[in-house]
Structures are given as structure tokens and as C-alpha cells.
C-alpha positions in Angstrom: 60.7 47.8 225.5 58.3 45.9 227.8 57.1 49.2 229.3 56.2 50.6 225.8 54.5 47.4 224.7 52.4 47.3 227.9 51.4 50.9 227.4 50.0 50.1 223.9 48.3 46.9 225.0 46.6 48.7 227.9 45.4 51.4 225.6 47.4 54.2 227.2 48.0 55.6 223.7 50.2 58.1 222.1 50.5 60.7 225.0 51.8 58.0 227.4 54.3 56.8 224.8 55.6 60.3 224.3 55.6 61.0 228.0 57.8 57.9 228.5 60.6 59.8 226.7 60.5 62.6 229.3 60.9 60.3 232.3 64.1 61.0 234.3 65.5 57.5 234.0 68.6 56.2 232.2 67.9 55.7 228.5 68.4 52.3 226.9 68.8 52.7 223.1 67.0 49.4 222.3 64.1 50.4 224.6 64.0 53.9 223.1 63.9 52.5 219.5 61.1 50.1 220.5 59.1 52.9 222.0 59.6 55.0 218.9 58.4 52.1 216.7 55.3 51.8 218.9 54.7 55.6 218.7 54.9 55.4 214.9 52.4 52.5 214.9 50.0 54.4 217.2 50.2 57.5 214.9 49.6 55.4 211.8 46.6 53.8 213.5 45.2 57.1 214.5 45.6 58.4 210.9 43.9 55.3 209.5 41.0 55.7 212.0 40.6 59.4 211.1 40.6 58.5 207.4 38.0 55.9 207.9 35.8 58.4 209.8 36.1 61.0 207.0 35.3 58.4 204.4 32.3 57.2 206.4 31.0 60.8 206.7 31.5 61.4 203.0 29.6 58.2 202.2 26.7 59.3 204.5 26.6 62.7 202.7 26.3 60.9 199.3 23.5 58.7 200.6 21.6 61.7 202.0 22.0 63.6 198.8 20.7 60.6 196.8 17.7 60.2 199.1 16.8 63.9 198.8 17.1 63.7 195.1 14.6 60.8 195.0 12.2 62.8 197.1 12.5 65.8 194.8 12.0 63.7 191.7 9.2 61.3 192.9 7.2 63.2 195.5 5.5 66.3 193.9 3.0 67.1 196.6 3.4 67.9 200.3 1.4 64.7 201.1 3.7 62.5 199.1 6.8 64.1 200.7 5.5 63.4 204.2 4.7 59.8 203.2 8.1 59.0 201.6 10.5 61.0 203.9 10.8 58.5 206.7 11.7 55.7 204.3 14.3 57.8 202.6 15.8 59.0 206.0 16.2 55.4 207.0 17.9 54.5 203.7 20.2 57.6 203.9 21.3 57.3 207.5 21.1 53.6 208.2 18.3 53.8 210.8 15.9 50.9 211.6 12.9 53.1 212.3 12.1 56.7 211.4 9.0 58.6 212.3 7.8 62.0 211.0 5.5 64.1 213.1 3.8 67.5 212.7 3.3 70.3 215.2 -0.3 71.5 215.4 -0.7 74.3 217.8 0.3 72.9 221.2 0.1 69.3 220.0 2.7 66.9 218.7 1.0 64.6 216.2 2.9 61.6 214.7 2.1 61.2 211.0 4.1 58.4 209.4 6.2 55.6 210.9 8.6 53.6 208.7 10.1 50.4 209.9 12.8 48.6 207.9 12.0 45.0 206.8 12.6 42.6 209.7 13.6 45.4 212.1 10.6 45.0 214.5 8.5 41.8 213.6 7.0 41.5 217.1 5.8 45.1 218.0 5.8 46.9 214.7 2.1 46.7 214.0 1.3 47.8 217.5 3.6 50.8 217.2 2.1 51.8 213.8 -1.5 51.5 215.2 -0.5 53.7 218.1 1.1 56.3 215.9 -2.0 56.5 213.7 -4.3 57.7 216.5 -2.2 59.5 219.1 -1.9 63.2 219.7 0.6 64.3 222.4 0.5 67.7 224.3 3.7 69.7 224.1 4.0 69.9 227.8 6.6 71.7 229.9 9.9 69.8 230.1 9.0 67.4 227.3 11.9 66.8 225.0 9.8 67.7 221.9 8.9 71.0 223.6 12.6 71.7 223.9 13.0 71.0 220.2 10.4 73.6 219.4 12.1 76.1 221.7 15.7 75.5 221.0 15.4 74.4 217.3 18.3 72.0 217.6 18.6 68.2 217.3 19.1 66.0 220.3 20.1 62.4 221.3 18.5 60.3 224.0 20.8 57.6 225.4 18.3 56.2 227.9 14.6 56.9 227.0 13.0 55.1 230.0 15.3 56.9 232.4 15.2 60.3 230.8 12.7 62.6 232.5 12.1 64.5 229.2 10.7 61.6 227.2 7.0 60.8 226.7 6.8 57.5 228.5 3.8 56.1 226.7 5.5 56.2 223.4 8.7 55.0 224.9 7.0 51.9 226.3 5.4 51.0 223.0 8.4 51.7 220.8 10.9 50.0 223.2 13.6 52.1 221.7 17.0 51.7 223.6 18.2 55.1 222.3 17.1 57.5 219.6 17.9 60.8 217.9 15.4 63.6 217.0 15.5 66.8 214.9 13.1 69.6 214.4 11.7 70.5 210.9 12.0 74.2 210.5 10.0 76.5 208.2 10.9 80.2 208.3 12.4 79.6 211.8 9.2 78.0 213.0 9.2 74.3 214.0 6.5 72.6 212.0 7.4 69.0 212.8 10.0 66.4 214.0 11.9 63.4 212.8 12.6 60.6 215.3 15.0 57.8 214.4 16.7 54.8 216.1 18.7 51.7 215.4 16.2 49.2 217.0 17.4 45.6 216.6 20.8 46.6 215.2 22.6 45.8 218.4 24.1 49.2 219.0 22.9 52.6 220.2 22.7 55.8 218.2 25.7 58.1 218.1 26.4 61.8 217.8 27.2 61.0 214.1 23.6 59.6 213.7 22.2 62.8 215.3 24.2 65.0 212.9 23.2 62.9 209.9 19.5 63.2 210.8 19.9 66.9 211.3 21.4 67.3 207.9 18.7 65.3 206.2 16.0 67.3 208.2 17.3 70.7 207.2 17.3 69.8 203.5 13.9 68.1 203.7 12.5 71.3 205.2 13.7 73.3 202.3 12.3 70.8 199.8 9.0 70.8 201.6 8.7 74.6 201.6 9.5 74.6 197.9 6.8 72.0 197.2 4.2 73.8 199.2 4.9 77.1 197.5 4.8 75.6 194.0 1.5 74.0 194.8 0.1 77.3 196.0 1.3 79.1 192.9 -0.3 76.5 190.7 -3.6 76.9 192.5 -3.5 80.6 192.1 -2.5 80.3 188.4 -5.5 78.0 187.8 -7.9 80.5 189.5 -6.4 83.4 187.5 -6.8 81.5 184.3 -10.4 80.6 185.1 -11.1 84.3 185.9 -9.5 85.4 182.6 -11.3 82.8 180.6 -14.6 83.9 182.1 -13.9 87.5 181.4 -12.9 86.7 177.8 -16.2 84.7 177.4 -18.3 87.6 178.6 -16.5 90.0 176.3 -17.2 87.7 173.4 -20.9 87.6 174.4 -21.0 91.4 174.5 -19.3 91.8 171.1 -21.6 89.2 169.4 -24.9 90.4 171.0 -27.5 91.9 168.7 -27.8 95.6 168.7 -31.3 97.2 168.4 -32.1 100.5 166.7 -33.2 102.4 169.7 -32.5 105.7 171.3 -31.2 104.0 174.4 -29.9 100.5 175.0 -32.1 98.8 177.6 -30.2 98.3 180.8 -30.4 94.7 181.8 -29.1 93.6 185.2 -26.1 91.3 185.1 -27.2 87.7 184.7 -30.8 88.6 183.9 -32.6 87.0 180.8 -34.4 89.1 178.3 -37.7 88.4 176.7 -39.3 89.6 173.4 -38.2 93.0 172.3 -35.3 93.0 174.7 -37.5 93.4 177.8 -36.2 91.9 181.0 -37.7 88.5 181.6 -38.7 87.0 185.0 -35.8 85.8 187.0 -34.7 82.3 186.1 -35.3 79.5 188.5 -31.9 78.1 187.6 -30.2 81.4 188.5 -32.1 81.4 191.8 -30.8 77.9 192.6 -27.3 77.8 191.3 -24.3 80.1 191.3 -22.9 81.5 188.0 -20.1 78.9 188.0 -22.4 76.0 188.8 -24.7 77.1 185.9 -21.7 77.1 183.6 -20.8 73.6 184.7 -24.4 72.4 184.3 -24.6 73.9 180.8 -21.4 72.1 179.7 -22.8 68.9 181.2 -26.0 69.4 179.2 -23.8 69.7 176.1 -22.4 66.2 176.8 -19.0 67.3 178.3 -17.3 65.0 180.8 -15.7 66.2 184.0 -12.4 66.4 182.2 -14.0 68.4 179.3 -15.6 70.8 181.8 -12.3 71.3 183.6 -10.5 72.1 180.4 -13.2 74.4 179.2 -13.4 76.4 182.4 -9.7 76.0 183.2 -10.2 74.5 186.6 -9.2 71.2 188.2 -11.3 68.0 187.9 -11.6 68.0 191.7 -13.3 71.4 191.5 -15.6 70.2 188.8 -16.6 67.2 190.9 -17.3 69.5 193.9 -19.5 71.8 191.6 -21.4 68.7 190.3 -22.1 67.5 193.9 -23.5 70.9 194.8 -25.7 71.0 191.6 -27.2 67.5 192.3 -28.0 68.6 195.9 -29.6 71.9 194.9 -31.6 70.4 192.1 -32.6 67.5 194.4 -31.5 64.8 191.9 -29.3 61.7 192.3 -27.2 61.7 189.2 -25.9 63.8 186.3 -28.5 62.5 183.8 -31.4 63.6 186.1 -29.7 67.0 186.6 -29.4 67.6 182.9 -33.0 66.5 182.3 -34.3 68.8 184.9 -32.2 71.7 183.7 -33.4 71.3 180.1 -37.0 71.1 181.3 -36.7 74.3 183.3 -35.0 76.1 180.4 -37.6 74.9 178.0 -40.5 76.1 180.2 -38.9 79.5 180.7 -38.3 80.0 177.0 -41.9 79.2 176.3 -43.0 81.7 179.0 -40.7 84.4 177.4 -42.4 83.9 174.0 -45.9 84.6 175.3 
């Protein structure tokens, strides 16, 4: 019995207990029963440990699912996703610090660093400042270069001693160990996640690497979806604008006066007409502005706001603001009121000239 107890105490485990029954020594019933009891206890403990591990993994899956759900519901642009993803990865996987980076050509560019409250009170600001301005070449043998090539996650147990790590960021981050995963889009690596358990008193594990990999794979799908939806929305707006303009031109053609003449005068597109339908001299406004800019200016002259112009032309307010900026520069005025005043003055003079 003492032999079996010693085996358990010394951690020799289940195999050693089972092997003790195969030893070619006289069998003592009391000793055999004691070893059987110990074997049952070891088996029970292993089952409990395995059950705890399965439960922990299931909990991690639920947290990752919840974090990705929040990203899907709250971040509706690629920029918002990039900003919020490190925070959600930390919440889902229990990390202290998470950084998202993008791959730009042959450069690795850190974008957003999230640090959990109280995780790095001494060096957090310095680390953030570094991340905001650094660009790192994807050099040969660098770990991130391997991530681009192999497209698989990795774990670094000793960043200062690992030849693959970028020592400048290792020195500033002071990370004792970390995990990293590539962000894939159509089998091309477009960025990375890096994460650690800084200040938690324990290193990262293979389970941490796998959890980050699962989060990263699903984030990549969500990011692709958001980018495609944004592009489709932009094309939809452009198409609506083109259709609205075409409908407006058709309405103008249908409502235009018809003269009793053997032949309709052919007027170049965009040209004004004078008395009797004769082509008038080219407008100064047409020479200065594009057709779209003139449409914006005409709506401004009617008192429409940027929102009203955007709704009328079926374009975004940002596009309207860009047109207004170009109009002010081309008319050499400093504000909307001056632009409208100059436009009305030019139109009035041209109409007077057409009547002569």
C-alpha cells in the first residue's frame, strides 16, 4: 500500500499504478486493494480534469461568439471594426493586451492597441505612442513574415530570446510571452492580431493561441462582409445618382418648347440658347464648373442645405461637401453666400446678353 501511495504522491500517475500490478512479486490482497483504490481515484481525477477543460473551452467559445456578435451589431464600417476588435478579443479570450495590425505591401503597420484597465499602468502610454507611429519591414526570418507565408497562428514563449521577434517592439512591450494570428482575406494575409497576458502572472498557452485563431478567422469573415456591403452601398448611390440625372434630363426634353420649323436646331449638349432658339455664347459657369458642380450650385442658390442637395441628387453629404469646396475654389470665393451671389450675378449678365 505504501508503494501505491508513494506513486500517487510523487505524481507517477495512472500508468505506474497499473504497471505495479504486472510486477513479478508476491501479491498482498490488502496492498492490491489499496492500489486499486488509488487507481480509481486517479481515473476520477483525470475525468474531472478533462471535464473542466471541456467546460472551459465551451465557455471560451460562448465568449468569442458574444464578442463577434457585438462587433457585428455595433461596428458597421471597416474603420469601426478595426477600432473595436482588439477590445473584443481581449474580452473574449481573457487577454491583457491585444494589438491589431495591417499588412501594407512589404510593411507591417500596427493600427490599434487595447490595454485592459490596470494591466500596464507604467508603460502603456509609451507602448501606445510607439504603435501609433511605427512601420516595420517584413524582413526575412521575422515571425510576422512567417505568418504571411504559412497563414497559421503561432506562440512565442520567450520573445527576447527568440530570433524571429522584432526586438524593438519586444523591448517596449516587455511581453513575457504572446500569441499571434494572421487575418486572412481570400487566402491573402491582410493583417495580424497579437495578444498576451501581461501582468496576469502566467504565460500564454496553446489554448490561448487556438482561441485567438478562432476569433481571428471569424473577424476576417465579418470584416470582408462589412467591406463588401460598404462597396455595394457606394455603387448603389452612384447608380441612383446617374438614374436620377437621366430622369431629370428626360423630363427636360419632354417639357421643352417645340418650334414650328422644318428642322429642330441642333444644340450641343449643355449649350444655352438665345432668342429664336439660336445657340448662345458659352456660359462662364459651364467653363468653370463641371455639370455636377453646377447642379449643386443651382440647388444652393435655391436655398437647399447640404442635406437637401444630397437628397435631391441622391449622393452622400460628404460628396456634396467636396463639390462645395471645389465650387468655392473655382469661383474664388470664401463661403457659400458669396458663391451664390457670384453665380446669380453671372447668370443675370448672361441672360441680359442673350436678350440683346
